[in-house]
C-alpha positions in Angstrom: -20.8 -8.4 9.3 -18.3 -10.3 7.6 -18.7 -14.1 7.2 -15.4 -16.0 6.6 -14.9 -19.6 5.5 -12.1 -22.0 5.5 -12.4 -24.5 2.4 -10.6 -27.5 3.7 -12.3 -30.4 1.8 -15.9 -29.2 2.9 -16.9 -26.0 3.6 -17.5 -24.3 7.8 -17.3 -21.1 9.6 -14.3 -19.9 10.6 -14.4 -15.7 11.9 -17.3 -12.9 12.0 -15.5 -9.4 12.0 -17.4 -6.0 11.1 -16.0 -5.7 8.3 -13.1 -7.5 5.6 -10.1 -5.8 6.4 -11.1 -6.1 10.9 -11.4 -10.4 9.8 -8.5 -9.9 7.5 -5.8 -9.6 10.1 -7.1 -12.9 12.2 -6.1 -15.2 9.1 -2.6 -16.8 8.2 -0.3 -14.4 6.4 -0.4 -15.2 2.6 -1.8 -13.5 -0.5 -5.1 -12.2 -0.9 -7.3 -10.7 -4.0 -10.8 -9.1 -3.4 -14.0 -9.4 -5.9 -17.6 -8.0 -5.5 -20.8 -10.2 -7.1 -23.1 -8.3 -10.0 -26.3 -9.9 -9.7 -25.8 -11.6 -7.2 -23.8 -14.9 -7.7 -21.7 -13.2 -10.9 -18.3 -13.4 -11.3 -15.7 -11.2 -13.4 -12.2 -12.8 -13.8 -12.5 -15.5 -11.4 -10.0 -17.4 -13.2 -7.2 -14.1 -13.0 -8.2 -13.3 -9.2 -7.2 -17.1 -8.2 -3.5 -16.9 -10.5 -3.0 -13.6 -8.4 -3.4 -15.5 -5.8 -0.8 -18.2 -6.9 2.1 -15.7 -7.8 1.8 -13.5 -5.3 2.9 -16.5 -2.5 4.9 -18.2 -5.2 7.2 -14.6 -4.8 7.2 -15.6 -1.5 7.5 -19.1 -1.0 7.6 -21.9 -3.5 4.3 -22.4 -5.7 1.3 -24.7 -3.9 -1.1 -25.9 -6.4 -4.6 -24.0 -6.5 -7.0 -25.1 -9.3 -9.5 -23.1 -10.1 -12.9 -25.3 -10.1 -11.2 -25.9 -5.9 -11.6 -21.9 -5.4 -14.9 -21.6 -7.6 -16.7 -24.2 -5.4 -15.6 -22.6 -2.3 -17.0 -19.2 -3.7 -19.7 -20.0 -4.6 -20.6 -22.1 -1.4 -19.4 -19.2 0.8 -22.0 -16.5 -1.3 -25.4 -19.8 -0.7 -24.9 -19.4 2.8 -24.9 -15.8 3.2 -27.5 -14.9 0.6 -26.6 -11.3 0.3 -28.0 -9.3 -2.4 -24.6 -8.4 -4.3 -21.0 -9.4 -2.2 -17.9 -8.2 -1.1 -15.1 -11.0 -1.1 -12.4 -11.9 -0.4 -9.8 -14.6 -1.0 -6.4 -15.5 0.7 -4.6 -17.9 -0.3 -2.3 -19.4 3.3 -0.9 -22.4 1.1 -2.3 -24.9 2.1 -5.6 -23.1 3.4 -8.2 -21.0 1.8 -10.7 -19.0 3.3 -13.1 -17.0 1.9 -14.4 -13.9 3.4 -17.8 -12.5 2.3 -19.6 -9.2 3.5 -22.3 -7.4 2.2 -21.6 -5.2 -0.5 -22.6 -1.9 -1.0 -21.9 0.9 -3.4 -20.8 3.8 -3.4 -23.4 6.7 -4.0 -24.1 7.5 -7.7 -23.1 11.2 -6.4 -19.9 10.0 -6.4 -19.2 8.7 -9.7 -20.8 11.7 -11.1 -18.9 14.4 -9.6 -15.7 12.6 -8.7 -13.6 11.7 -5.7 -11.0 13.9 -3.7 -8.3 11.9 -2.6 -4.6 13.2 -1.6 -1.0 12.0 -1.6 1.1 10.6 1.3 4.6 9.0 1.4 4.5 5.2 0.5 5.1 2.0 -1.6 4.8 -1.7 -1.3 7.9 -3.5 0.0 6.9 -6.0 -3.1 4.5 -4.6 -5.6 4.2 -8.0 -7.1 3.1 -9.7 -4.4 -0.3 -9.2 -2.4 0.0 -9.5 0.9 -2.0 -9.9 4.2 0.4 -7.9 5.9 -0.6 -5.4 3.5 -3.8 -4.9 5.2 -3.0 -3.8 9.1 -1.2 -0.7 7.1 -4.2 0.0 4.7 -6.4 0.3 7.2 -4.6 2.0 9.7 -4.3 5.0 6.9 -7.5 4.4 5.8 -8.4 5.8 9.6 -6.4 8.8 9.5 -7.7 10.5 6.2 -9.4 13.7 6.9 -12.9 14.0 6.6 -14.5 14.0 2.3 -11.2 12.6 1.8 -11.6 9.1 -0.7 -8.4 7.1 -1.3 -4.4 8.1 0.0 -1.9 7.6 -3.0 1.2 6.0 -2.6 3.8 8.4 -4.2 7.6 7.3 -4.3 10.4 9.2 -3.9 10.7 10.0 -6.7 7.6 12.2 -7.0 6.3 9.0 -8.9 2.6 8.5 -8.0 2.3 5.0 -8.1 -1.3 3.5 -6.7 -4.1 4.0 -3.8 -4.0 2.1 -0.9 -6.4 -0.3 -2.1 -7.1 1.0 -5.8 -4.4 1.7 -9.3 -4.1 5.5 -10.1 -4.7 6.7 -13.9 -4.3 10.1 -15.0 -4.9 11.3 -18.5 -1.6 13.9 -19.6 -1.5 15.1 -22.9 -3.2 12.7 -25.3 -1.6 9.4 -23.5 -3.0 7.4 -20.1 -0.4 7.7 -17.8 -0.7 4.4 -15.2 2.5 2.9 -13.5 3.2 -0.2 -13.7 6.7 -1.5 -12.2 5.8 -1.0 -8.5 2.2 -0.6 -8.2 0.2 -3.7 -7.6 -1.6 -5.1 -10.8 -5.1 -5.1 -9.8 -7.7 -7.6 -12.2 -9.7 -4.4 -12.7 -6.4 -2.4 -13.8 -6.3 -4.5 -16.4 -9.6 -4.3 -17.5 -9.7 -1.2 -18.2 -6.2 -0.8 -20.1 -7.7 -3.6 -22.7 -10.5 -1.3 -23.3 -8.6 1.9 -23.6 -6.0 0.4 -25.7 -8.5 1.5 -28.6 -9.2 5.0 -27.3 -5.7 6.4 -26.7 -2.1 5.9 -26.3 -1.6 3.7 -23.2 1.4 4.6 -21.2 3.8 3.2 -18.3 5.3 6.0 -17.5 3.5 7.5 -14.0 2.5 10.6 -13.4 4.4 13.0 -11.1 3.5 14.7 -7.7 5.0 17.8 -9.2 3.5 18.1 -12.5 -0.9 17.9 -11.1 -0.7 20.7 -13.4 -0.7 18.9 -16.3 -2.8 16.0 -15.7 -6.4 17.1 -17.0 -8.3 13.6 -15.9 -8.1 11.2 -13.2 -9.4 8.5 -12.2 -8.6 5.4 -9.6 -9.7 1.7 -10.3 -10.5 -0.9 -7.6 -12.5 -4.3 -8.0 -15.8 -2.4 -5.5 -15.3 0.9 -7.4 -15.0 0.0 -11.4 -13.7 3.2 -12.7 -13.9 6.0 -10.4 -13.4 9.5 -11.1 -11.3 11.6 -9.2 -11.1 15.6 -9.3 -9.4 17.0 -6.8 -5.4 16.0 -5.0 -4.3 17.4 -2.3 -6.6 20.4 -2.4 -5.2 20.8 -6.2 -8.0 21.2 -8.6 -7.6 18.2 -11.5 -8.8 19.3 -14.6 -12.1 21.3 -14.8 -13.2 19.9 -11.1 -15.3 17.4 -13.3 -15.0 13.5 -15.2 -13.5 13.8 -18.0 -14.4 12.6 -21.5 -11.8 9.7 -21.2 -12.8 8.7 -18.0 -16.6 8.8 -17.9 -15.8 6.6 -22.1 -14.0 4.2 -19.7 -16.4 4.4 -16.5 -19.1 2.8 -19.9 -16.9 1.2 -21.2 -15.4 -1.1 -18.5 -19.6 -1.3 -17.3 -20.1 -3.1 -20.3 -17.0 -5.4 -20.6 -17.7 -6.6 -17.4 -21.8 -7.5 -18.0 -20.3 -9.1 -20.7 -17.7 -11.5 -18.8 -19.6 -11.6 -15.6 -20.3 -15.3 -14.8 -22.3 -17.2 -11.7 -19.8 -19.1 -9.5 
């Protein structure tokens, strides 16, 4: 069960539900960001998550101050109240109210990282890709409920055939000697930014996305998010990517990302 707390000077119980998506739709509209703990009470790049909350709200309305120490205090109090071994957290900023939703974090099976995931595509894009708006949560939750068995994620494809992102992830493809990912039409995740950092010394990075009609040119693919980290993708719409196994570039980026998380995770 997810527990949600509202920060209004003190931390008090607000709501509960079976998962973060269900609980989030009961909250006021605003911006949100999702993260997970490492070692129980450590998180990665909280400052960047807070900045995402501020920027997302500023896209829709005037900017409202959201001090990082306030968010840190609220998050720390919520984690101590729940005491999960590891937690998945959603911060919802509906000025001037901050909600901290916490549920136990259950990592994906190791076999999925070792063997790779299957995805499908669906037409679509975010109306405002630079704002992580809570109104998108209901859309994503409904879409996940319709995914066929064995499919991990749905990738959004724009009218020009560009693969933009997943419902709750960013998408990367290795085409030739370069790593490709959408920049302007996709939500720029915190995990995505970390992957781009560790990728720069490994191979060239292109902000031109892979196209759905050119999947045969994609040698490797993966998706990223706070809960997944770096997850290899080996099938899209039933079509095999590369040799149907996580590729060398993906495996190296997984390793580099994990080392960066270990180095940067800090207690709250």
